[in-house]
N, C-alpha and C positions, 0 to 999 in steps of 0.2 A: 503493499499499500504506500509506503514512504517513497519507494522508487518511483511509483507512478505519480505521485505529487510532485517529486523532484523534476521529472521531465516535463510535466505539464507546466511547472513554473519556468523552467529553462526555455521552453518553447515560447512562453509568452513574453519573456525578456528579449529573446532574438527577434521576434515580430515587432515589438514595440521599437526595437533599435532601427530595424529595417524601414519601419514607417516614418521614422524621424521624430517619434512623440516623446524621446527621452534626451533630446538634445544632439541626436546623431547628425553628421553632415548630410544634407539634402543633396543628390546628385541628379543632374539633369543634362541631356544630350542637346547641344545646340546645332541644328542642321544648318549648313551653309551652301556650298554650290561646287560645281565641277572645277578641276584644275584648269587654270588659264582663264577663268572667270573673276569678275572683280569681288564677288561675294566671298569667295574662299579665304583670301588674305584678310579681308576687312572683318569677317567673323572670327577668323583665327586670332586676330589682334584683340578682339573684344573678349573672348574666352580668357585670354591669358590676362588681361586687365582684371576681369571678374574674379579669376582665381587667385590672383595677387591681393586683392582688396577684401575678399570675402572667404579667405582660407579658414577652414575649420568649421564653417557654418554651411557654406554651399560649394559644390564643385561642379564645373561646367566642362563637358567633354566636346571638343570641337569635332563635328561629324560631317565631313564632306558628302555631298550628294550629287545627284544628276541635275539638279535645279529646282525651280519654283514648283513645278508639277509634282515632283517627288516629295518636296518639302511639306507641302500641304497635305498630301495623301499621308505620309509618315507622321505628321503631326496629329492628324485627325484620328489616326489609329492608336496613338499614344507611344510611338517609337521615338519620337522627339519630344522633348519638354518645351522647346522654344525654337523659332526659326524665323526667317524672312520669306516673303512671298509677293508675287505681283497680285494686284487687286483682282485680276482676271481669274486667277485660280482660286483665291479667296472666295470670291462671288460663287464660282461654279460648285465648289465643294460645299458650301453653305446651303446651296439650293439643290445639290444633286442633279446638276445638268452638264451639258457639254462633255469634256473629257472625264467626268466625274459621275456620269449617269449611271454606270454600273455600280459605283460605290453607294449611290444613294446620299440622301441628305445626311450631313454629319455636322454637328455644331457643338463639337467637343472641345472648341477653342475660342478664344477671344483675341481682340486686336488689342496691343499695348502701347503701340507707338507708330508714328509715320516716319519712315526712313527717309524717303526722298521721292521726288517724281522723276521718272526716266522718260526718254523719247525713244523712238526707233530709228535706227541708222540704216540706210540702204546706200552702200558704196560701190564704187566701180574704179577701175585704174583711170587716172586723168586722160590718157589717150584713147580710152575706150570709145567705140562709136555709139555706146549706149547713152542716149539723153534723157529718156523718159521711161515710165513703166512699160509702154506699149512696145518699146524697142527690146524688152526683155523676152518677148515670145520666142520660144525655142532656144533660149540661152540657158547655160548652166547656173542656176540661182541657188546659192547656199542658204539653207534656213535654219542652220545650226542643229545641235544635237536634239533628237526627240527627248522629251522629259523636261526640257529647259522652258522656262516662261518665255525667253526670247524666241524660241522655235514656235511656239503657239502664236505669238504676236506676228511674227513673219507669215505663218500660214493664214491667219486672220486677214492680214492686209491683202494677200494675193487672192484670197477667197472672196473678199468683199469687192475686189476689182475685176472678178471674174477670169482671173488669169492663172489659177492654180493648176489646171489641166493643160496650160498652154506653155508652161516652163518646164525645163529639165531640172527638177528639184534634187538637190543634194542635202546630206544632213551631217556636215562635218563638225566637229567640235570647236571650241573657242581657239584652242592652240592651233589646230591645223588649218582653220579656214582663212586666216590672215595670210599664211604661207601659201595656200593654194590660190588665193587672188593674186599675190605677187608673182607666182609662177605660171599664171593664166590657166590653170587647171579648172578654174571656176571664173564665171564672168561677173557675177554679182554676189556682194556680201551683204547679208542681212542680220542685224544684232541690235540688242538693247543699248542704249547709250547712257552714260552715267554722268550728267545727264545728257550731254551732246557729244561725247567721245567715247571709244573702246580701245583700250591699249593696242590690240592687235592691228588695227587700222591705223592708228596714230604713228606707231612704230614703223609700220610698212611705208608710210608716206615720207619718211625721211629718205629712203632709198628710191621709191617709186611713188611719185605723187598720186593722190586719189581725189575723187570727186564724190559728193553726196548727191543722190537723186532725190528730188523733192516731188510731191504730189502736185497736181493741178489743184485748183480751188474746188472743182467738182469731184476729183478723186478723194480729196480729203474728207468731204462732206459724205461721200458713200461709206468710208470706213467708220467714221464717227457715228454715223446713223445706224449702221448695222450692229455695232457693238457699243453698248451704253457705257461701258467702263473706261472708254477712251475719250480724250478731249483734244481738240485742235491745238496744234503748236507749230512754231516755227524755229528751227535750229539756225542760230545766228552763225555767221563765218567764224570758224575756229582756227585762230592763228597758227596753233600747233600742228594742225592738220594740213600738210603741204599739198597744194593742188586744189583746196577748197576755195572758191573765190566768190561764191553766191550763197545766200541763206537758203534753206531747204524746208519746205512744208513737210510736217511730220505728224504723229500723235504723241500723247503723253499719257502717263498713267501712274498711280501711286504704287510704291513698294511698302508694305506694311510689316511690322514686327508682330509676331503672334506667340501666344502661350497656351499650352494644354490644360485642361481642367485639372490634371495632376499636380501642376505646380502650386505650391501654397501661396497665399496672398503675401506673405512676408517675403518669400523668394522674389516674386514679381517686382513689389516695392523697392526692395533693396538692390535689385539688378537694375532697375531704371535709375535710382538714386546714385548708383556708382557710376554708370556709364555717362549720364547726363550732368554730373558735376562739372562745372565749367573748365576745371584744370585737366580733368580726366578726358573730357570730350575734346579738348584742344589737342592733347597728346595723341588720342585715337585718330583725330582728323588728320594729323601729320603722317601718321602710319598708313591710313586707308582713308581716302577722301570721302568714301560713302558715308562716314559718320557725320560729316559737316552739317548735314540738314535735319538731323534728328529733331523730331518735334511731337507735339500732341495735337496736331491738325486731324482731326477725325471728321470734318465736316462733309466729305463725300460718302461717309458710311450712313447718313441719314437717309440719303436716297436709296442706297443699297440695302438698308435695313440689316445691317451687320452690327454686332454688339461689341462694346468695350469692356474690358475687365475692370471691375470695381477698384481693384488696388492700384491700376494703372491711372484711372480717373483721379483718384486720390492724390497720387503723385503729381499729376499734370496740373490739377487745380492748385496745388501748393506752389506751383511755379507761376500761377497767374494766368492759366489757360482756361478758357471757357469750353467745358466739355458738355455737350448736349445731354441732358439727364435722360432723355428717352432711349438713348442707345447705350446706357449703361446698365448692365445686368449680369449677375453671376450665374452659378449652375444650379 
């Protein structure tokens, strides 16, 4: 009998420690992105900072992934505790539509911050005969690796313009696509911009100048009308992109920071408090520019009816941000 009670008590203690209820270190996977993309080093720097500042109480494991699609799916399933994702995938998983139709509606996560707005870049070599989207018919157009949010955006653009079945679609990753454009193995490079450039294209332009291809006003309206999570934008001339001499009409969309329901309120609050502290955010922004625009701007979520975590709302309100009460709700 004593033995039975001993093991029962021992199991209870182990369970309590694992659950974090007796002061154990809470551990969370922070999903990032593929090698060669901007999210991987940015989130890598973020997890390093969090582990340094919150050691003993929380531990964050930097977990590379295939990109935004995989991030949302793995977060919804609880494989990630926190991650970044494009509003496109957040909206689709929230409502069980598009690429998440087979997954069904999953609302096991909440938004905790707005990382930044991105634009979509369509680039060609400066000496390419391609001047417009219509010139891309029959050409090799790289839409990036399947599973990335960038790829989804590329496909959405060409679908909205009725060109998806008229191009020779390729799906090379971030690392390979810039090299392929320079070697003329592909004719067109499509990718997310952060917000107006992507390293692979900017670096290529030093040796081989490139141009951005912009929408006509009518094309831009078609894309924005078909997909409600995009907004019209114009990419100004980027001095560091050699060969770009004219602005380019594009689309823009939010990148959000998300947290799974298994994350404690304290973990979310402290995570934001550390990262958004002015001195920490300044250091992070130097290491990875993606952090520069971190904010509590949740205005677009009112239209999408996607919820903000109460712990995040608490933090941002303390920073003087007005968070709409109607989109703040726990689980």
